[in-house]
Each structure stands twice: as structure tokens, then as C-alpha cells.
Backbone as CSV, one residue per row, in Angstrom:
resi,resn,N_x,N_y,N_z,CA_x,CA_y,CA_z,C_x,C_y,C_z
1,MET,52.258,-53.570,5.982,51.181,-53.611,6.924,51.407,-52.615,8.067
2,LYS,52.666,-52.548,8.521,52.972,-51.612,9.593,52.786,-50.171,9.119
3,ILE,53.094,-49.923,7.878,52.945,-48.579,7.331,51.454,-48.207,7.271
4,LEU,50.615,-49.135,6.907,49.176,-48.893,6.831,48.617,-48.559,8.212
5,VAL,49.083,-49.230,9.233,48.634,-48.962,10.604,49.108,-47.569,11.033
6,VAL,50.324,-47.189,10.706,50.848,-45.870,11.068,50.047,-44.779,10.348
7,ILE,49.788,-44.962,9.069,49.026,-43.962,8.296,47.614,-43.847,8.850
8,LEU,46.970,-44.965,9.149,45.620,-44.957,9.696,45.591,-44.261,11.056
9,SER,46.580,-44.516,11.915,46.605,-43.848,13.219,46.853,-42.348,13.072
10,VAL,47.689,-41.927,12.130,47.914,-40.494,11.914,46.633,-39.831,11.422
11,VAL,45.902,-40.463,10.520,44.641,-39.910,10.009,43.633,-39.795,11.138
12,VAL,43.507,-40.822,11.975,42.566,-40.775,13.099,42.989,-39.678,14.082
13,LEU,44.279,-39.544,14.333,44.781,-38.517,15.234,44.474,-37.119,14.692
14,LEU,44.727,-36.888,13.395,44.434,-35.584,12.780,42.932,-35.287,12.775
15,LEU,42.129,-36.301,12.510,40.677,-36.128,12.536,40.213,-35.761,13.941
16,GLY,40.785,-36.392,14.951,40.440,-36.076,16.334,40.850,-34.657,16.705
17,ILE,42.022,-34.240,16.253,42.473,-32.866,16.523,41.549,-31.870,15.823
18,PHE,41.154,-32.182,14.589,40.276,-31.294,13.820,38.913,-31.145,14.505
19,VAL,38.305,-32.274,14.898,36.985,-32.237,15.549,37.104,-31.541,16.909
20,GLY,38.152,-31.818,17.655,38.349,-31.167,18.948,38.536,-29.670,18.807
21,GLY,39.264,-29.252,17.775,39.455,-27.817,17.522,38.154,-27.123,17.191
22,ILE,37.300,-27.789,16.422,35.990,-27.216,16.091,35.119,-27.148,17.339
23,ALA,35.103,-28.223,18.130,34.269,-28.274,19.329,34.678,-27.213,20.338
24,LEU,35.946,-26.942,20.468,36.416,-25.954,21.431,36.446,-24.541,20.863
25,GLY,36.201,-24.401,19.573,36.137,-23.088,18.965,37.464,-22.558,18.474
26,PHE,38.505,-23.385,18.481,39.802,-22.943,17.974,39.822,-22.881,16.456
27,ILE,39.054,-23.750,15.830,38.969,-23.792,14.371,37.547,-23.356,14.001
28,PRO,37.390,-22.400,13.086,36.041,-21.974,12.706,35.264,-23.105,12.050
29,ASP,33.977,-23.167,12.366,33.114,-24.234,11.869,32.544,-23.834,10.510
30,THR,33.360,-23.913,9.480,32.921,-23.508,8.144,32.057,-24.566,7.469
31,PHE,32.129,-25.786,7.917,31.361,-26.874,7.296,30.074,-27.181,8.051
32,GLY,29.804,-26.534,9.164,28.606,-26.784,9.938,28.650,-28.112,10.662
33,LEU,29.816,-28.529,11.109,29.959,-29.826,11.754,29.519,-29.815,13.219
34,ARG,29.501,-28.669,13.866,29.119,-28.632,15.287,27.709,-29.144,15.480
35,GLY,26.803,-28.741,14.621,25.420,-29.202,14.745,25.285,-30.674,14.459
36,SER,25.987,-31.175,13.453,25.872,-32.598,13.119,26.567,-33.483,14.143
37,LEU,27.532,-32.957,14.889,28.211,-33.721,15.937,27.495,-33.597,17.277
38,GLY,26.388,-32.859,17.325,25.656,-32.694,18.580,26.346,-31.738,19.526
39,LEU,27.161,-30.835,19.008,27.925,-29.927,19.851,27.369,-28.504,19.860
40,SER,26.271,-28.255,19.153,25.767,-26.884,19.102,25.065,-26.549,20.406
41,ASP,25.431,-25.431,20.944,24.835,-24.953,22.176,24.158,-23.635,21.847
42,SER,22.824,-23.591,21.958,22.098,-22.394,21.544,22.502,-21.190,22.387
43,LYS,22.817,-21.397,23.670,23.249,-20.287,24.516,24.593,-19.751,24.044
44,ALA,25.474,-20.661,23.665,26.785,-20.231,23.193,26.662,-19.476,21.880
45,VAL,25.742,-19.921,21.021,25.548,-19.248,19.745,25.013,-17.841,19.988
46,GLU,24.068,-17.704,20.936,23.533,-16.382,21.242,24.605,-15.494,21.860
47,ALA,25.439,-16.089,22.694,26.483,-15.297,23.328,27.529,-14.841,22.311
48,GLU,27.739,-15.629,21.281,28.717,-15.264,20.266,28.237,-14.102,19.405
49,ALA,26.937,-14.031,19.154,26.409,-12.998,18.261,25.341,-12.178,18.982
50,PRO,25.736,-11.228,19.837,24.726,-10.395,20.486,24.107,-9.447,19.467
51,ALA,22.898,-9.048,19.751,22.210,-8.121,18.850,22.933,-6.781,18.867
52,PRO,23.092,-6.173,17.721,23.773,-4.872,17.692,22.914,-3.824,18.398
53,PRO,23.533,-2.835,19.016,22.745,-1.793,19.679,21.985,-0.979,18.635
54,PRO,20.844,-0.442,19.022,20.067,0.341,18.053,20.812,1.613,17.645
55,THR,20.618,2.002,16.427,21.233,3.225,15.928,20.509,4.431,16.537
56,PRO,21.138,5.603,16.543,20.461,6.796,17.090,19.141,7.085,16.385
57,ARG,19.081,6.847,15.096,17.824,7.098,14.375,16.723,6.146,14.832
58,GLU,17.085,4.860,15.135,16.098,3.903,15.631,15.645,4.281,17.036
59,ARG,16.579,4.775,17.867,16.222,5.145,19.236,15.399,6.426,19.290
60,LEU,15.788,7.429,18.513,15.185,8.753,18.630,14.127,9.052,17.583
61,GLY,14.044,8.230,16.542,13.093,8.496,15.476,13.702,9.432,14.442
62,PRO,12.922,9.859,13.489,13.457,10.741,12.441,13.809,12.111,13.023
63,PRO,14.760,12.797,12.406,15.143,14.116,12.918,13.999,15.110,12.746
64,PRO,13.959,16.139,13.602,12.888,17.131,13.480,13.054,17.945,12.202
65,PHE,11.939,18.428,11.698,11.920,19.223,10.478,11.968,20.687,10.899
66,LEU,13.195,21.230,11.041,13.395,22.616,11.479,13.737,23.502,10.296
67,LEU,13.087,24.636,10.237,13.360,25.599,9.179,13.684,26.950,9.805
68,SER,14.628,27.650,9.223,15.044,28.950,9.758,14.238,30.072,9.119
69,VAL,13.983,31.065,9.927,13.362,32.299,9.446,14.449,33.359,9.516
70,ARG,14.479,34.244,8.550,15.545,35.245,8.540,15.481,36.082,9.806
71,THR,16.631,36.633,10.200,16.719,37.444,11.404,15.880,38.709,11.220
72,LEU,15.044,38.979,12.194,14.170,40.139,12.144,14.722,41.235,13.046
73,THR,14.783,42.443,12.541,15.147,43.606,13.342,13.861,44.384,13.582
74,VAL,13.434,44.389,14.848,12.136,44.965,15.200,12.359,46.271,15.970
75,PRO,11.883,47.394,15.429,11.969,48.634,16.199,10.878,48.635,17.281
76,VAL,11.261,48.981,18.496,10.300,49.064,19.601,10.013,50.544,19.821
77,ILE,8.823,50.944,19.425,8.443,52.356,19.452,7.391,52.560,20.537
78,VAL,7.708,53.419,21.490,6.787,53.747,22.576,6.581,55.251,22.572
79,ASP,5.335,55.666,22.547,4.969,57.088,22.526,5.635,57.832,21.379
80,GLY,5.733,57.195,20.229,6.292,57.826,19.052,7.805,57.923,19.032
81,ARG,8.470,57.326,20.023,9.938,57.366,20.087,10.489,55.965,19.959
82,LEU,11.622,55.863,19.306,12.321,54.583,19.218,13.036,54.351,20.549
83,VAL,12.555,53.396,21.320,13.107,53.141,22.647,14.206,52.082,22.558
84,ARG,13.930,51.029,21.829,14.885,49.932,21.666,14.719,49.351,20.271
85,SER,15.673,48.496,19.966,15.613,47.734,18.725,15.970,46.291,19.087
86,ALA,15.157,45.346,18.657,15.383,43.940,19.005,15.686,43.150,17.742
87,ASN,16.725,42.310,17.822,17.063,41.390,16.727,16.674,39.986,17.168
88,ILE,15.830,39.328,16.394,15.326,38.007,16.765,15.598,37.038,15.627
89,SER,16.269,35.925,15.967,16.460,34.818,15.028,15.606,33.657,15.517
90,ALA,14.883,33.053,14.622,13.974,31.972,15.025,14.098,30.785,14.084
91,ARG,13.832,29.626,14.642,13.708,28.393,13.855,12.331,27.830,14.139
92,ILE,11.763,27.205,13.149,10.394,26.717,13.262,10.391,25.208,13.135
93,LEU,9.766,24.545,14.115,9.587,23.099,14.090,8.269,22.822,13.393
94,VAL,8.362,22.151,12.243,7.204,21.938,11.383,6.802,20.470,11.426
95,ASP,5.505,20.221,11.395,4.992,18.859,11.302,5.431,18.285,9.955
96,PRO,6.212,17.178,9.952,6.726,16.658,8.679,5.626,16.284,7.686
97,ALA,4.475,15.872,8.189,3.392,15.482,7.283,2.813,16.692,6.547
98,LYS,2.953,17.880,7.132,2.383,19.084,6.529,3.456,20.049,6.037
99,SER,4.678,19.559,5.855,5.784,20.445,5.483,5.578,21.071,4.100
100,ASN,4.847,20.412,3.227,4.629,20.987,1.894,3.824,22.287,1.972
101,ILE,2.913,22.391,2.939,2.152,23.638,3.121,3.097,24.755,3.543
102,PHE,4.020,24.426,4.453,4.981,25.442,4.905,5.880,25.874,3.759
103,LEU,6.356,24.916,2.982,7.244,25.259,1.877,6.534,26.102,0.822
104,ARG,5.229,25.897,0.684,4.462,26.643,-0.309,4.119,28.058,0.174
105,ARG,3.830,28.222,1.483,3.355,29.511,1.983,4.253,30.123,3.061
106,GLY,5.389,29.497,3.364,6.254,29.959,4.447,6.912,31.303,4.229
107,HIS,6.936,31.771,2.987,7.599,33.045,2.692,6.895,34.234,3.341
108,ILE,5.642,34.090,3.711,4.912,35.209,4.313,5.182,35.342,5.810
109,LEU,5.847,34.352,6.411,6.017,34.366,7.863,6.869,35.537,8.352
110,SER,7.892,35.922,7.634,8.728,37.043,8.080,7.899,38.308,8.230
111,ALA,7.050,38.581,7.273,6.217,39.785,7.332,5.196,39.685,8.462
112,VAL,4.602,38.525,8.621,3.610,38.334,9.675,4.264,38.429,11.054
113,PHE,5.449,37.833,11.210,6.175,37.900,12.477,6.545,39.350,12.802
114,LEU,7.061,40.078,11.829,7.458,41.466,12.054,6.256,42.304,12.487
115,GLU,5.131,42.112,11.814,3.918,42.857,12.153,3.476,42.552,13.592
116,GLU,3.492,41.288,13.973,3.075,40.896,15.325,4.054,41.415,16.383
117,LEU,5.348,41.317,16.105,6.344,41.748,17.086,6.354,43.266,17.270
118,MET,6.010,44.014,16.237,5.960,45.473,16.371,4.828,45.911,17.288
119,VAL,3.835,45.069,17.480,2.748,45.356,18.418,3.069,44.767,19.793
120,LEU,3.575,43.547,19.818,3.786,42.814,21.073,4.930,43.379,21.916
121,LEU,6.076,43.678,21.303,7.240,44.117,22.076,7.013,45.439,22.809
122,PRO,6.413,46.456,22.191,6.127,47.680,22.968,5.151,47.434,24.119
123,GLN,4.155,46.565,23.892,3.214,46.240,24.967,3.937,45.611,26.150
124,GLN,4.812,44.646,25.871,5.543,43.987,26.949,6.450,44.971,27.675
125,LEU,7.084,45.846,26.942,8.010,46.800,27.557,7.261,47.781,28.456
126,GLU,6.074,48.203,28.035,5.291,49.137,28.855,4.697,48.449,30.081
127,LEU,4.176,47.224,29.905,3.488,46.543,31.004,4.444,45.882,31.996
128,VAL,5.474,45.192,31.501,6.337,44.386,32.364,7.707,45.027,32.547
129,GLY,8.185,45.727,31.543,9.501,46.344,31.626,10.600,45.509,30.980
130,HIS,10.281,44.314,30.546,11.254,43.454,29.843,10.490,42.557,28.868
131,PHE,11.245,41.821,28.058,10.629,40.960,27.055,10.455,39.551,27.621
132,ASN,9.268,39.002,27.465,8.945,37.660,27.948,9.058,36.689,26.771
133,MET,10.141,35.897,26.755,10.400,35.000,25.622,9.320,33.925,25.462
134,ALA,8.802,33.409,26.557,7.771,32.366,26.461,6.528,32.905,25.755
135,GLU,6.143,34.129,26.091,4.977,34.726,25.445,5.263,35.044,23.979
136,ILE,6.476,35.499,23.692,6.852,35.786,22.302,6.781,34.511,21.470
137,LYS,7.348,33.410,21.984,7.314,32.134,21.253,5.881,31.664,21.014
138,ALA,5.041,31.760,22.047,3.650,31.304,21.916,2.895,32.144,20.891
139,ARG,3.096,33.460,20.936,2.386,34.329,19.987,2.858,34.091,18.562
140,LEU,4.177,33.898,18.377,4.687,33.640,17.025,4.149,32.316,16.481
141,ARG,4.043,31.301,17.339,3.492,30.021,16.891,2.027,30.185,16.473
142,ASP,1.248,30.912,17.289,-0.162,31.118,16.951,-0.324,31.912,15.664
143,VAL,0.488,32.946,15.504,0.413,33.780,14.298,0.806,32.960,13.067
144,ALA,1.835,32.122,13.204,2.269,31.296,12.068,1.180,30.316,11.667
145,ASN,0.535,29.709,12.632,-0.528,28.756,12.302,-1.740,29.457,11.693
146,ARG,-2.026,30.684,12.130,-3.116,31.430,11.501,-2.760,31.814,10.066
147,ALA,-1.516,32.204,9.837,-1.090,32.639,8.501,-1.048,31.476,7.522
148,LEU,-0.694,30.286,8.011,-0.601,29.125,7.123,-1.916,28.369,7.028
149,GLU,-2.936,28.802,7.778,-4.292,28.263,7.741,-4.407,26.824,8.220
150,GLU,-3.385,26.269,8.824,-3.456,24.925,9.392,-2.468,24.842,10.530
151,ASN,-2.547,23.801,11.326,-1.597,23.612,12.428,-0.332,22.951,11.895
152,VAL,0.420,23.717,11.142,1.648,23.232,10.527,2.818,23.396,11.483
153,VAL,2.857,24.524,12.186,3.979,24.853,13.073,3.720,24.252,14.442
154,GLN,4.643,23.374,14.875,4.508,22.766,16.199,5.137,23.640,17.271
155,GLU,6.253,24.283,16.951,6.966,25.097,17.936,7.816,26.135,17.219
156,VAL,7.958,27.278,17.858,8.877,28.316,17.387,10.021,28.362,18.397
157,LEU,11.226,28.191,17.917,12.410,28.200,18.772,13.177,29.491,18.518
158,ILE,13.392,30.258,19.570,14.168,31.495,19.454,15.637,31.103,19.543
159,SER,16.369,31.236,18.447,17.780,30.829,18.435,18.713,31.989,18.738
160,GLY,18.206,33.209,18.660,19.042,34.362,18.981,18.177,35.567,19.292
161,PHE,18.577,36.308,20.314,17.839,37.515,20.676,18.833,38.532,21.214
162,SER,18.791,39.728,20.691,19.614,40.812,21.228,18.813,42.098,21.112
163,GLU,19.122,43.003,21.994,18.414,44.283,21.953,19.401,45.416,22.157
164,THR,19.091,46.529,21.541,19.909,47.729,21.700,18.984,48.863,22.086
165,THR,19.510,49.803,22.813,18.693,50.959,23.183,18.602,51.890,21.995
166,GLY,17.522,52.633,21.963,17.274,53.523,20.839,18.109,54.788,20.923
167,ASN,17.847,55.677,20.001,18.572,56.945,19.970,18.191,57.789,21.187
168,PRO,19.139,58.500,21.798,18.776,59.376,22.913,17.903,60.511,22.410
169,PRO,17.030,61.026,23.264,16.136,62.102,22.812,16.926,63.348,22.400
170,GLN,16.471,63.997,21.352,17.114,65.228,20.851,16.649,66.409,21.709
171,GLN,17.590,67.297,22.052,17.211,68.495,22.846,17.401,69.754,22.073
């Protein structure tokens, strides 16, 4: 009889330690006993599992659809003389919904850009004395949209620009 009382008290003691460990969070609640014992605290549950921070793609949206155009070497000819030579590298920001039009007809942009820049750069050099990048970007965007017959190009980004002086005049 004494042994039965000792065994029963040890079982009750272990059960109390087990429930206390679950209630205090020392023992993980794998059986879901916290809720059935009336110990679940919704604030504590929320504090234990905060929402993960948004990923960069969720915060910023999909990446832009940028396409590179080959580097153009544009001769700047004023009064029949080569005055300078400009190297321009550009990237084009394309509307993702209309990217198939660009992929189908984008090969003509290098020729169209070269043709436009051969007219624009000498004009800028004669009128202003230097190259205006904002005007160059705007004109290239307009020319690209005219060549592709739709508003496919959202922006033209100049990724590189360098210029060299032309050959000195022959005497």
C-alpha cells in the first residue's frame, strides 16, 4: 500500500512538472495541451511568430525589363569636317506587356539611333557647344517609339558616353 502511494505521488509530481513546463514554454507543446488547459494566450502566440518581412520582389515589384543596344560610334561632322566622334552605350526600359514587339522589331533600333544621332549631335554642338544628355535621351526614346510603331519604350538610359576630338585639319 505504501508503495502504491509513493508511485501515485511520483506520477502526480511528474505530471505537474510536465504541465508546468508546457505552460511556461520550457517544453514544446507538441500535443496541443496549452489550448485544452486554458493556457493559450493569443498575444503570446502572435509574439512568438511575427510575420516575416516582405521580400525585395514583394516590396519593389518585378524587375524592370532592360535591354541593351550595341555601342554606337557616331561621327560628328560640321561643315564637312569630322569635328568629334561620340561613343554612346544605351539601355532601353521596355514595357513588359509589350516586350514581344521589341523583341520582334528591336533590331532596327541601332540603325535608327545612329541616323538620329548623326543629325542631332552636330546641331547641339553648333548651337550649344556641348552635348545635352537629357535631350539625347528624349529624342532616342521618341525615335524608338516611332520605329516600333507603339509606345513600347518607356525610357532610354545612357549607360556610357565618351567623345574624342576629330582629326586636325590638313594643311
